[in-house]
NUDRENNU-997856 format. One line per field, with one value per residue (C-alpha): chain; x, y, z. Coordinates in steps of 0.5 Angstrom, whole numbers, plus 500, padded with zeros to 3 digits. Layout:
# NUDRENNU-997856
chain [A_...]
u [X_...]
v [Y_...]
w [Z_...]
# end
This chain:
# NUDRENNU-997856
chain [A_A_A_A_A_A_A_A_A_A_A_A_A_A_A_A_A_A_A_A_A_A_A_A_A_A_A_A_A_A_A_A_A_A_A_A_A_A_A_A_A_A_A_A_A_A_A_A_A_A_A_A_A_A_A_A_A_A_A_A_A_A_A_A_A_A_A_A_A_A_A_A_A_A_A_A_A_A_A_A_A_A_A_A_A_A_A_A_A_A_A_A_A_A_A_A_A_A_A_A_A_A_A_A_A_A_A_A_A_A_A_A_A_A_A_A_A_A_A_A_A_A_A_A_A_A_A_A_A_A_A_A_A_A_A_A_A_A_A_A_A_A_A_A_A_A_A_A_A_A_A_A_A_A_A_A_A_A_A_A_A_A_A_A_A_A_A_A_A_A_A_A_A_A_A_A_A_A_A_A_A_A_A_A_A_A_A_A_A_A_A_A_A_A_A_A_A_A_A_A_A_A_A_A_A_A_A_A_A_A_A_A_A_A_A_A_A_A_A_A_A_A_A_A_A_A_A_A_A_A_A_A_A_A_A_A_A_A_A_A_A_A_A_A_A_A_A_A_A_A_A_A_A_A_A_A_A_A_A_A_A_A_A_A_A_A_A_A_A_A_A_A_A_A_A_A_A_A_A_A_A_A_A_A_A_A_A_A_A_A_A_A_A_A_A_A_A_A_A_A_A_A_A_A_A_A_A_A_A_A_A_A_A_A_A_A_A_A_A_A_A_A_A_A_A_A_A_A_A_A_A_A_A_A_A_A_A_A_A_A_A_A_A_A_A_A_A_A_A_A_A_A_A_A_A_A_A_A_A_A_A_A_A_A_A_A_A_A_A_A_A_A_A_A_A_A_A_A_A_A_A_A_A_A_A_A_A_A_A_A_A_A_A_A_A_A_A_A_A_A_A_A_A_A_A_A_A_A_A_A_A_A_A_A_A_A_A_A_A_A_A_A_A_A_A_A_A_A_A_A_A_A_A_A_A_A_A_A_A_A_A_A_A_A_A_A_A_A_A_A_A_A_A_A_A_A_A_A_A_A_A_A_A_A_A_A_A_A_A_A_A_A_A_A_A_A_A_A_A_A_A_A_A_A_A_A_A_A_A_A_A_A_A_A_A_A_A_A_A_A_A_A_A_A_A_A_A_A_A_A_A_A_A_A_A_A_A_A_A_A_A_A_A_A_A_A_A_A_A_A_A_A_A_A_A_A_A_A_A_A_A_A_A_A_A_A_A_A_A_A_A_A_A_A_A_A_A_A_A_A_A_A_A_A_A_A_A_A_A_A_A_A_A_A_A_A_A_A_A_A_A_A_A_A_A_A_A_A_A_A_A_A_A_A_A_A_A_A_A_A_A_A_A_A_A_A_A_A_A_A_A_A_A_A_A_A_A_A_A_A_A_A_A_A_A_A_A_A_A_A_A_A_A_A_A_A_A_A_A_A_A_A_A_A_A_A_A_A_A_A_A_A_A_A_A_A_A_A_A_A_A_A_A_A_A_A_A_A_A_A_A_A_A_A_A_A_A_A_A_A_A_A_A_A_A_A_A_A_A_A_A_A_A_A_A_A_A_A_A_A_A_A_A_A_A_A_A_A_A_A_A_A_A_A_A_A_A_A_A_A_A_A_A_A_A_A_A_A_A_A_A_A_A_A_A_A_A_A_A_A_A_A_A_A_A_A_A_A_A_A_A_A_A_A_A_A_A_A_A_A_A_A_A_A_A_A_A_A_A_A_A_A_A_A_A_A_A_A_A_A_A_A_A_A_A_A_A_A_A_A_A_A_A_A_A_A_A_A_A_A_A_A_A_A_A_A_A_A_A_A_A_A_A_A_A_A_A_A_A_A_A_A_A_A_A_A_A_A_A_A_A_A_A_A_A_A_A_A_A_A_A_A_A_A_A_A_A_A_A_A_A_A_A_A_A_A_A_A_A_A_A_A_A_A_A_A_A_A_A_A_A_A_A_A_A_A_A_A_A_A_A_A_A_A_A_A_A_A_A_A_A_A_A_A_A_A_A_A_A_A_A_A_A_A_A_A_A_A_A_A_A_A_A_A_A_A_A_A_A_A_A_A_A_A_A_A_A_A_A_A_A_A_A_A_A_A_A_A_A_A_A_A_A_A_A_A_A_A_A_A_A_A_A_A_A_A_A_A_A_A_A_A_A_A_A_A_A_A_A_A_A_A_A_A_A_A_A_A_A_A_A_A_A_A_A_A_A_A_A_A_A_A_A_A_A_A_A_A_A_A_A_A_A_A_A_A_A_A_A_A_A_A_A_A_A_A_A_A_A_A_A_A_A_A_A_A_A_A_A_A_A_A_A_A_A_A_A_A_A_A_A_A_A_A_A_A_A_A_A_A_A_A_A_A_A_A_A_A_A_A_A_A_A_A_A_A_A_A_A_A_A_A_A_A_A_A_A_A_A_A_A_A_A_A_A_A_A_A_A_A_A_A_A_A_A_A_A_A_A_A_A_A_A_A_A_A_A_A_A_A_A_A_A_A_A_A_A_A_A_A_A_A_A_A_A_A_A_A_A_A_A_A_A_A_A_A_A_A_A_A_A_A_A_A]
u [477_473_474_470_464_464_464_462_465_459_460_468_472_479_484_487_494_491_494_491_491_487_480_474_468_463_468_467_474_473_467_468_473_477_481_478_484_489_495_490_494_500_499_495_489_487_481_479_473_469_461_459_456_459_454_455_455_455_460_460_466_461_460_463_467_472_475_479_480_477_471_471_471_465_461_462_460_454_451_445_442_443_444_451_456_460_465_472_478_484_485_488_481_476_470_474_475_477_483_484_490_486_481_486_489_482_481_488_486_479_482_487_481_478_484_485_478_476_470_466_462_456_451_444_443_437_432_436_443_440_436_435_438_434_432_434_436_437_443_443_449_446_448_455_459_460_452_451_458_461_462_459_463_459_462_460_464_461_462_467_471_470_469_465_463_456_454_455_449_447_443_444_440_444_441_443_444_448_449_454_456_456_460_457_462_461_467_466_471_469_467_473_479_481_482_477_473_470_465_462_456_456_450_449_445_442_438_431_426_423_418_418_414_418_413_408_407_401_394_397_391_390_384_381_384_391_397_402_408_409_416_418_426_428_426_431_436_436_437_436_428_422_416_409_404_396_392_385_380_375_370_376_377_384_386_393_398_405_412_417_420_416_408_404_397_391_387_380_375_373_375_380_385_389_396_400_407_410_417_420_428_431_435_429_426_421_416_415_409_408_401_399_392_391_385_382_377_373_376_375_372_375_372_377_375_378_376_379_379_372_371_372_376_379_386_391_397_403_398_400_394_395_389_387_385_386_378_378_376_377_381_388_387_389_395_395_397_396_396_395_393_395_391_396_392_399_398_404_404_405_406_403_402_395_396_399_402_401_403_399_404_400_392_388_384_388_385_387_386_386_387_386_388_386_392_391_388_381_377_381_377_379_376_378_377_378_382_381_387_386_392_394_392_397_402_403_409_411_418_420_427_428_430_438_441_439_446_453_460_464_467_461_459_452_448_441_435_430_428_421_418_412_411_416_421_417_421_427_431_435_439_441_445_445_451_451_454_447_450_446_450_447_448_447_441_440_435_441_446_452_453_460_459_465_463_460_453_446_445_439_438_433_430_426_422_419_415_418_413_411_406_407_414_415_420_422_428_431_436_442_446_454_458_465_469_472_479_483_490_489_494_494_496_500_503_508_510_505_503_509_508_504_510_515_519_524_526_526_533_532_528_526_525_521_521_515_514_508_508_504_502_497_498_497_501_499_499_500_499_502_500_500_494_491_488_481_478_484_484_491_494_501_502_508_512_512_516_520_526_533_532_539_537_533_534_537_532_526_527_525_518_519_526_525_524_530_529_526_521_513_510_507_509_507_510_508_509_510_510_514_521_519_514_515_518_520_517_522_518_521_518_522_520_527_525_520_525_523_518_514_512_512_507_503_503_498_497_494_498_493_495_491_491_488_487_481_481_480_481_483_487_488_494_495_501_503_509_511_515_520_524_531_537_539_544_541_544_546_548_552_554_557_554_547_541_538_530_529_532_539_546_550_558_562_567_561_559_561_565_567_564_567_572_573_572_576_574_569_569_565_559_560_556_554_551_545_542_542_547_554_555_553_555_554_553_551_552_548_549_544_548_555_556_557_558_564_565_572_570_564_564_562_569_569_569_562_561_560_554_555_557_564_566_566_564_566_567_564_568_565_568_563_564_558_557_551_550_546_544_546_544_545_542_547_543_546_544_546_545_541_538_533_531_532_536_538_539_542_541_548_548_553_553_556_558_561_569_573_571_568_561_560_553_551_546_542_543_540_540_535_536_529_528_534_533_538_543_539_544_542_546_549_546_550_552_554_559_559_562_556_556_556_563_569_574_576_573_578_576_580_577_571_569_564_562_557_556_552_555_561_564_565_572_575_581_587_589_582_582_576_572_573_578_584_580_580_573_572_566_560_564_562_564_560_561_557_555_553_549_550_545_548_544_545_541_534_529_534_534_541_544_551_554_559_563_566_572_573_576_569_566_563_569_565_558_555_550_546_545_539_536_532_535_529_528_524_525_528_526_523_528_526_530_530_531_535_535_542_545_543_538_537_531_535_531_531_524_522_522_515_513_513_517_512_515_515_521_519_522_520_520_520_519_524_521_521_514_510_514_511_512_511_513_516_520_525_531_537_538_533_528_523_524_522_516_515_508_506_506_501_502_504_507_507_513_515_510_513_510_512_514_513_518_517_521_518_523_521_528_533_539_542_538_540_536_535_529_528_523_522_520_522_520_524_531_530_533_539_538_537_540_535_538_535_536_532_531_527_524_529_535_541_545_552_553_559_560_564_562_569_576_581_588_591_599_604_611_614_616_612_606_600_596_590_583_578_571_566_562_555_549_543_536_534_538_545_550_557_563_566_572_575_581_584_587_594_598_592_592_586_587_581_581_575_572_574_578_575_570_566_558_555_548_543_545_552_558_566_571_577_583_586_593_596_604_605_611_611_610_603_596_593_586_583_578_576_572_568_564_558_553_548_549_553_557_562_561_566_569_573_580_585_591_597_605_610_617_622_626_633_638_644_644_644_639_632_627_620_618_612_612_617_621_628_631_630_637_635_633_640_644_640_642_649_649_646_651_657_654_653_660_663_659_662_669_668_665_671_676_672_673_680_682_685]
v [347_353_352_346_351_353_360_363_370_374_381_380_381_380_385_383_382_376_370_363_361_367_365_368_371_366_360_355_354_347_342_337_333_337_343_348_353_349_354_360_361_360_353_347_348_342_339_334_334_338_337_334_337_344_350_356_363_370_375_382_387_392_388_389_382_385_390_384_377_377_380_375_369_372_373_365_363_367_368_372_367_360_356_357_354_351_352_355_354_350_345_340_340_335_337_343_341_348_352_359_359_357_362_367_364_365_372_374_372_375_382_381_380_386_390_387_388_392_396_400_406_406_412_411_418_422_420_425_428_435_440_447_452_452_445_440_432_426_422_414_411_405_400_401_394_392_393_396_395_402_409_415_421_426_432_437_441_447_450_455_449_449_443_443_437_435_429_422_419_413_419_426_432_437_444_447_454_456_455_450_443_440_434_430_425_419_416_409_406_399_400_399_400_398_402_407_407_413_415_421_423_430_434_439_445_450_457_456_460_466_470_477_482_489_493_495_496_492_496_500_504_506_508_503_502_503_498_496_492_487_486_479_480_480_474_469_466_471_468_461_461_460_464_463_469_469_475_475_480_482_477_472_470_470_477_475_470_469_466_471_475_481_481_487_487_492_493_494_493_497_493_489_485_479_478_472_470_463_462_455_453_452_446_443_445_448_453_460_464_472_476_483_487_492_497_499_505_509_514_522_526_533_540_545_552_559_564_570_574_573_570_575_580_586_589_593_590_589_588_582_578_573_567_563_556_555_554_547_541_537_543_541_534_536_537_543_545_551_553_559_559_566_570_566_560_557_554_554_550_554_552_547_552_554_561_563_570_571_577_579_583_583_585_579_574_569_563_561_553_550_542_539_532_528_527_520_518_519_523_530_536_542_549_556_563_568_574_580_584_591_596_602_609_612_617_624_627_634_637_642_646_650_657_658_665_669_671_668_670_666_660_659_652_652_646_646_641_638_634_637_634_629_624_624_618_616_619_618_624_627_634_637_644_648_653_660_657_653_647_642_637_631_631_627_623_625_629_635_637_641_646_650_656_657_662_669_668_665_658_654_648_643_637_632_627_620_616_610_605_609_615_622_625_632_638_644_649_655_660_663_669_669_675_676_675_682_683_681_677_670_664_658_651_647_640_636_629_627_621_617_617_611_607_607_600_598_592_591_594_600_606_610_618_621_629_632_639_645_651_657_660_665_672_672_668_660_657_650_645_637_631_624_620_613_611_611_604_601_597_598_605_604_612_611_608_614_620_626_625_628_634_633_627_632_637_643_647_649_649_644_645_643_645_646_638_633_627_621_626_625_628_635_642_648_653_659_660_667_669_670_670_664_661_653_648_641_636_630_624_617_610_607_600_599_602_596_591_584_584_589_584_584_587_593_599_605_612_619_625_631_637_644_650_657_656_657_658_651_646_639_635_628_625_617_614_607_603_595_592_587_582_584_580_575_569_562_555_550_543_539_532_526_522_525_523_517_516_515_522_519_520_514_515_509_511_509_503_497_499_494_495_500_502_509_510_515_522_523_531_531_535_542_548_553_560_559_566_573_576_575_574_567_566_559_559_552_545_540_532_528_522_524_517_514_520_525_532_533_540_544_551_555_558_559_566_568_565_569_567_561_564_567_559_560_554_550_543_539_533_526_520_514_509_504_501_497_492_495_502_507_514_522_528_534_541_547_554_561_568_570_565_566_558_557_551_546_539_532_525_521_514_508_501_497_490_485_485_481_474_467_465_458_455_447_444_441_442_435_429_424_417_415_407_403_395_391_388_392_397_404_410_415_422_428_434_440_445_451_458_463_467_473_471_476_471_464_458_454_447_445_438_434_429_424_422_416_409_407_412_413_419_415_416_419_418_413_415_414_421_425_429_436_436_441_444_452_454_461_465_461_454_448_441_435_429_423_420_412_409_402_399_394_387_386_392_391_396_401_409_411_418_422_428_431_437_442_446_452_459_462_467_461_456_450_448_441_437_432_425_420_413_407_400_396_389_384_382_385_392_394_398_405_407_413_409_413_419_422_425_432_435_442_447_450_456_462_463_470_471_470_466_458_454_453_446_441_436_429_424_416_413_405_400_394_390_386_388_394_401_406_413_418_424_427_434_439_440_445_452_454_448_454_455_448_444_436_433_426_418_415_413_406_403_396_392_393_399_406_413_420_426_432_438_445_451_457_462_468_472_472_468_461_456_449_444_436_432_427_421_419_412_409_402_402_404_411_413_417_425_428_435_440_447_453_460_466_473_479_481_483_480_484_483_486_490_493_499_496_489_488_492_493_495_497_496_495_494_488_489_495_496_499_505_503_502_503_499_501_495_497_494_493_491_491_489_488_485_482_481_475_474_478_475_477_472_472_478_482_485_488_493_496_504_506_499_496_489_483_481_487_489_494_497_498_503_504_503_503_503_498_498_493_494_490_487_483_478_477_480_478_479_477_475_473_475_479_474_477_472_475_472_473_468_461_463_469_475_475_481_480_483_484_487_486_486_490_488_491_498_498_501_501_509_510_515_515_510_511_506_507_505_502_497_495_496_504_507_514_510_506_513_516_510_511_518_517_512_516_522_517_515_522_524_518_520_528_526_521_527_532_527_526_534_536]
w [586_584_576_577_578_571_572_565_564_563_560_559_553_551_547_540_544_549_548_546_553_556_558_553_555_557_557_562_565_568_566_572_569_564_565_559_560_563_562_565_571_574_577_576_581_585_582_587_591_586_586_579_575_576_577_572_575_572_575_573_574_577_583_590_589_584_590_593_594_600_597_591_596_600_593_592_599_598_591_590_585_588_594_598_594_599_604_602_607_608_602_607_611_611_607_604_597_594_597_598_594_588_589_589_583_579_582_579_572_572_574_568_564_566_565_558_556_550_551_545_546_542_541_538_535_534_528_524_524_521_526_527_532_538_538_543_541_546_545_548_550_553_548_550_551_556_557_564_566_564_566_561_560_554_551_546_541_538_531_534_536_543_547_554_558_558_563_565_564_559_555_554_552_548_546_539_539_533_526_524_525_533_535_540_543_548_552_556_561_564_572_576_571_564_557_555_548_545_539_536_532_528_528_522_525_520_522_523_519_521_516_516_513_513_509_510_517_521_520_515_512_505_500_496_489_492_490_495_494_500_502_505_503_510_512_515_513_508_501_504_504_499_500_499_500_501_501_503_502_507_505_506_499_496_493_491_492_490_491_490_496_494_492_489_491_489_495_491_497_503_509_512_508_512_509_510_509_510_509_508_509_502_505_509_516_520_516_519_518_519_518_518_517_511_513_506_507_502_497_499_494_495_493_490_492_490_495_492_487_484_477_472_476_472_473_469_465_470_476_481_485_490_489_495_495_502_503_499_502_506_510_511_507_500_496_491_484_481_473_469_462_458_453_448_450_453_460_465_472_478_485_490_496_498_495_489_487_480_475_469_465_458_456_455_459_463_466_473_475_482_482_489_491_498_501_503_496_493_488_486_484_480_479_475_475_469_470_465_464_460_457_462_459_455_460_457_460_461_461_466_466_472_469_469_469_462_461_463_462_457_460_466_467_469_472_469_472_469_475_476_469_470_472_477_477_471_465_461_460_454_454_448_446_440_440_437_431_430_432_436_441_444_452_458_460_467_471_471_466_467_461_459_455_452_446_446_443_445_447_446_452_450_455_452_457_455_459_462_460_454_452_450_450_452_450_453_452_455_452_455_453_453_454_454_460_463_462_469_470_471_472_467_470_464_467_463_464_469_465_466_473_472_470_476_476_482_485_493_493_489_487_481_480_475_474_471_470_471_468_469_462_465_467_475_480_480_487_487_493_493_497_496_498_498_491_490_490_493_500_502_503_498_498_503_497_493_496_494_490_489_485_483_479_475_470_473_470_471_479_484_486_493_495_503_504_503_498_502_505_504_498_501_500_496_491_487_480_477_470_466_471_475_471_471_477_477_482_483_485_487_487_493_495_498_504_505_503_501_507_503_498_490_485_483_488_487_490_488_487_489_486_488_484_483_476_477_485_489_483_485_480_482_478_479_481_480_480_480_485_483_486_488_485_490_490_490_492_486_487_483_484_480_479_479_483_481_480_488_489_492_490_490_489_487_492_497_493_497_504_509_516_521_515_512_505_500_500_495_493_487_491_488_491_486_486_481_483_479_484_487_494_496_503_506_513_515_512_516_516_518_519_522_525_518_514_515_512_510_507_508_504_510_511_503_500_498_491_485_480_476_470_473_474_482_486_493_494_500_501_505_507_509_515_515_522_519_513_507_504_509_507_510_508_507_508_505_508_506_509_503_498_493_493_501_503_499_500_497_500_499_500_501_502_508_506_511_512_508_510_509_510_511_509_510_506_512_520_521_517_519_515_518_518_515_515_517_512_506_502_502_498_503_504_502_506_502_505_502_502_501_494_499_502_502_503_502_507_510_512_517_520_520_526_526_533_535_532_526_522_517_513_506_504_498_494_494_501_504_506_510_504_504_510_508_502_501_498_494_495_492_491_495_497_499_504_504_510_510_516_517_523_527_527_534_535_532_533_536_535_533_533_532_530_525_527_522_524_519_519_519_524_527_527_529_526_528_524_528_525_526_524_526_525_523_523_518_511_505_504_497_493_490_484_479_472_467_471_471_478_475_471_469_467_460_459_463_467_470_477_480_474_473_468_461_461_467_468_469_473_473_480_480_486_484_490_494_496_496_498_502_500_505_502_495_496_494_499_499_500_494_495_495_488_485_486_486_485_483_486_490_498_496_490_488_486_479_478_476_477_474_479_475_477_476_476_480_482_487_485_480_479_479_483_486_490_490_489_495_496_503_505_512_510_503_501_498_491_491_491_484_483_480_477_474_472_473_471_473_479_484_481_479_473_471_465_461_458_452_448_447_447_442_445_438_436_442_441_444_451_452_455_452_455_460_457_461_462_466_470_472_476_472_474_482_488_489_484_487_483_485_480_475_470_464_460_456_455_458_465_469_474_479_478_482_483_490_490_488_491_492_491_487_489_484_479_481_477_477_473_471_466_461_459_453_454_448_448_441_434_432_433_440_442_449_454_460_465_470_475_479_484_479_474_474_468_467_463_458_454_448_448_442_440_436_438_434_433_438_436_433_438_434_433_441_440_444_443_441_446_450_457_462_457_459_452_452_451_454_461_461_460_466_470_468_469_476_478_476_480_486_486_485_492_496_494_495_502_504_502_506_512_511_512_519]
# end
């Protein structure tokens, strides 16, 4: 048989799952007399006729023999390294010691060995796993097992996480272009099939260094003695290299060196300097060197030259000269700096141009200095000149008066000129006048002077001129003789009341009339002309605001100055005043902003009243007109709401505080519109509503009569209903517009809160309960399923049925009747009940998964909910049991915690492994609706038998309110401990809470059998968010009834409030105390308001008189008397109708 050949399986190996009967690598299957692997095949091979000793042959799976049985037989017939073994054929034939069936048997087991072989991928990495960008490394996988009998597949994952295939050879070259960590992976698979194996090498790639000298530039040219700062700070990687500077002078000697990012170097010698910078990566790597040349030239010697004016130039004080230094050398290669030293030896820096303009204001010697500096560096040069400044010669003035008439008539005004005085335009003037009484009066300072001669006699007119820049003054004078005027009739213009014309005031809806007068006190006719013109210096013409007024509003006398034009006409016209019969007239002037209305604007308006008259002839008098336009009284829109707007500018009526979806609220009409202006007649023309789908207007003021001012008490109401179509806060903006309003349109934002229609809100602690691995015959505690009616529910939750479908699971019964927990239970809002679910694996189904489901039927909007159950039955020894020794089923964080913070103290729970054996801990976590409000940490992944570990719990609420969750330990190979309930209370943040307007209510003394008057108490939502009132109850002889609050349950949005009333109905004559308890979703404990009252004895009824009892007591005699009278009247009416019915 072929086993006798002693086939050594070279390059073969066996997986860990191979049986002891399988051949191993290199094992001899038959040694010529004994089978070494007797059970390696299906039947015992025929061992007769085998040669002895047997030969040993090595086969590789990469050879063609593994393709088929026939190829295997051919390989044995013609081994490449030895003589042909023997002839294979029919085992029954003579000379055929090996049967073909035997060869097929051996082939089958060799192929099985190939398929169970466990290859190894071995990468021979480069010398270092650290390299730089731009490098290529070679990776060798040729040592992988089995050597030479595997296929190769290389892949490379770059630092961005992108993996790409690379090659299929035994070696692989990889180019590294990016900074980061590369992963080079090799996967090998035996030739012909079998399992694969992989391994990898991580290569850390850093940036290659690059030396950069950013400044100065290469071949920068400087003058000897220049100092430069060399900058290598931009070398890469920036901040990740060390620096080494090497500066060589023209003789190749070291001129400077350093190790900073910058290097300061002074270039002293003429020639070319070589600057070298070498940077080395800080973490190791290839250094980089950069070099530049700096060319140093000999310094330039400048020559300062002032080409003009010449040295010692003499000028008169006040002269300005331009000094020129543009011929300084080198031409166009220097910078300039001028300086001036004055006669007081004070030096002042001047400009930096090639020329400089310099004034010389005072006498003395000035020193002008020019310093030039070569632009590229070098030796500066200075030069200077002196300028001699002399004082100007004194100026002698000559006053000259153009000769006026020697004689004039009294009252004459002459213009006398002194403009001929010298030097022309170089003197100051001063006129004076000495009258016939020898009194001298100083006049003006202009070149001409108007002089009025009002007295008969001789006047002396004098002019004194003084040179402007100083010098000798001069005075000249002339005499003018004044004679009496000839006796001829003349008019005299005498106005009165015109000063008031600057004080007009009227609104845009009004006008004002003033009545100045003009009188002729002379002996001749006074001719007058009137016109209104634009005020001088005004950019706008406001003369149209001023017009002729109604003379009827002026005194009856004197007569109107302009009677021919009606009131409202532009100011224009003429009249004559003849003394003494018609010596005066009244000019009715009106300031009339009303004709422009509000569009004309407000503020000052001005014009000029131009009056021409003949006293003397040609006289023009400009009288200023000014008036102030004020706003006309207007009505204004004022709004009042109860309640008022909150800090967010919104109004939240209690009637809209918690309105069920798609239902209409009661009408809220505490929205008043008032007239807040200073005029009656607020006419509302439009009331807009931005959200008519949810807010409707029951009254809108549009049809109301115009409103008088608020002081009259007039107002109108806007009524609204709220019908929400979505949950949460809903708003509308109500806009009110009027035909005329001083404050324009006004608006208010009205908001309400839509709440769900009354109904339950079912909650489940879990939608899936996974029991994990549970050992057969081990005892585990049941898992809880909590069914709740959410705190936001508005109706009770009725649990009708709970059905479990599937094997291995059971609902733990409760009570003496072993009923299903929770079934038939009614849960109020916020209440819950618990179903315990037990899993007991079937010993006949080891290592099998289990699944089931629990169906819960309720009156919720989703009437049927399903909870999935899962578990795995595990086999093995007794599992270890985890316990919480000494820990109660519920623990509590006693102190309040502010939302967004964590509890100052942690709660600690001890976990113990009671054995047997070590327990694996896969997770420690919080579960339940508020799991995110707690944290749990501690315990290793494996806990030895008998060991304990602490679990630290923290309360980390994200919002306010009562929080509840469960601590759970997950261990699929151990018996997990029961859940521990953890609770805590949080305040602040977005939490809301309820407040009351009174800390307690005292309802006083009330007679037994009667009911007290109701006492109100206001409930308000404080904090942030919405508070839900889930219950409200008054104990004992006290009763609570809603007034503005909705029926329980209801919600109060932030800042909202409502009112309830409490009454006291004593049952006996003694003091009574009790409590009003209000439950909310903001706290697990109710808000308690103490109540008190005192019962008094019943009143005596023997007198038959009226009782003083308050309320509807059955013992009130007045009530009984009324009942008797009413009964008698009913009997009488019935009998009367019966009698009428019997009449024929």
